[in-house]
C-alpha positions, 0 to 999 in steps of 0.5 A: 500499499503507497503512503501519502503525500503531503506539500509544503513550502519551506521559503516565500517570496515575501514583502521582506524578500526571501523568508525561509523556515528551512530549519523546520523541514527536519528539526535536528533533534528528530533527525536520524540523517539530513542529506545536504545537496550540493550543485548548481542548477540543472544538476539533477538534485530536484530529480533526485529528490522525487525519485527517492520521495517515490521509491519510499512512497511506493514502499508505503512510507508517508513522504513531505514533498518542500517545493520551491516557491521560486519553481513549485514544480521543483524541490527543495526537500523530501522527508521521509517522516517514519525514518525521520530522513531528509534531503534538502537542497543546499544552494542559494538562497536557501543555503544548508550546511551541516549542523552536526556533521557525521552524526546528523548531516552529511553533503553530496556534492553534486557537482560531481556529475560536472564534466568540468573543462567544458563550463569555461566556454560558459563561465561569463555566462553563468556569473551575467546570468546570475547577477539577473537572477538576483536584479530581477528578484529584488525588484519583484520584492519592491513591487510584493512590499509595495503591495504590503503597504497598500494592504496596510491601508485596507487593513487599517479600513477594516480593524477600524469596524470591528467590535472587539467586544464581539470577537473577544467573547468569540475567541474565548468561546472558540478556546472553551471548544477546542480545549474543552478536554485539556488541562495546562501543561508543559509548553509543546513543539511547534513546527512553521512552514509556508503552505502557499506562496507566490511562484512564477505560476502565480499564487500556489496554494498546498494547503488542501493535501495538509489538512485532509485528513483532519475530523474538525475544521474550523474555516475564518473567512474574512478580509484583511484586517478582520482578526483572523491572524489575531484569533489563530496566534491566540489559539496557536499559543494556548495549544501550546500552552496545553503541551499540544503540538502545532503546525503553524503556515504562514502568510505569504506576503507578511511572513509573521502573520498566520494562515493556517494552523494544524493541531494534530492531537485535537485532530483540529484544523483552523484554515482562513480564506482570504484574499491571497489564497481566496480558497473555499474550505468545508468544515465550520464556517465564521465570517468574521465580517459578522464582527464588524459595523456595517455602517462604517464599512460603507462609509470607507467602501470608496477607500477600501475599493481603491486599496483593493484594486491597487494591491493586487496591480501591484501584487500581479506585477510581482509574480509577472517579474518572478516569472521573468526571474524562471526564465532566467533560471531555465536559460542558466539551467541550459548551460549545466544540463548539457556538461553533466553526466547523467550516468553518475546523477543516476548512480548517486540516486540509487546510492542515496536510496540504498543508504536510506534502505540501510537506515530502514533496516537499523529502525526495524531492528531498534 
């Protein structure tokens, strides 16, 4: 029987530039082995990770695919949950170096598969394209940052119309429902990733692969400034006080904000349907607009509409520039691919699978 796949983004293109939660892919204290892949674009890193994931999924293991926000069809990491083994792309912009080399981490250099003599003709092109890619991402981040400023304006008008007395009652009621069978305990661990990202293919969300097995689903619906993130933050902190492990999925625009949380111990997911993911979820629907003063909203309608329009214009421009960066990256890959010995890549992939099978045998003998 095959295992399940879950999909995540460990890093994101945000209003603060590239933002990483890489350290949460596989914490050192939990890991049996973390393999860090080094090598340029087009050297087979993502393909290796996909093959390893598919192989162990066929054996019945649950697999996590951690996607690259700069190319969501490519992987930054793969995790075999039951074996506590991870393979990570350790190249820029998510540089990963061994923290506990030998004991936990090892480096696998895909550069060993290069035909080095052939690169001398492409040296200047590779340097030039890499510079262009860096400049293009900075350009995109400026537009996303500008979108965030307008988002703050949109947020302000909605926040101004909130009835905080009603919201506070709602939050307390929700807390009492969720944690009625729990008590305050030692603070638990938590994990932070993105479920949604700004990619060359637009706004992509993998939340459906994450929450699908949860029995209790709460959905917070509302525009920015309707207190969704504050509700999430409060429930997240209350769960930790009760010793409950929490998976936190962050907002791709403002990475400090929470987009979704999942609490496996009580089989509960709290999701937001918002202005970025624009998703519709089944579950207990909570409309945050019910806690707003409709008269105040109506008075600010023109300003809110103007902010919406400007926000999406700026964000879409940022997304289109990220797409341009992907085109440049594809050009870079074209310089590497012809200079790779893919027989060596295939051998390395098989060696990695063999190594993990050894870890599997050791794990079962414990």
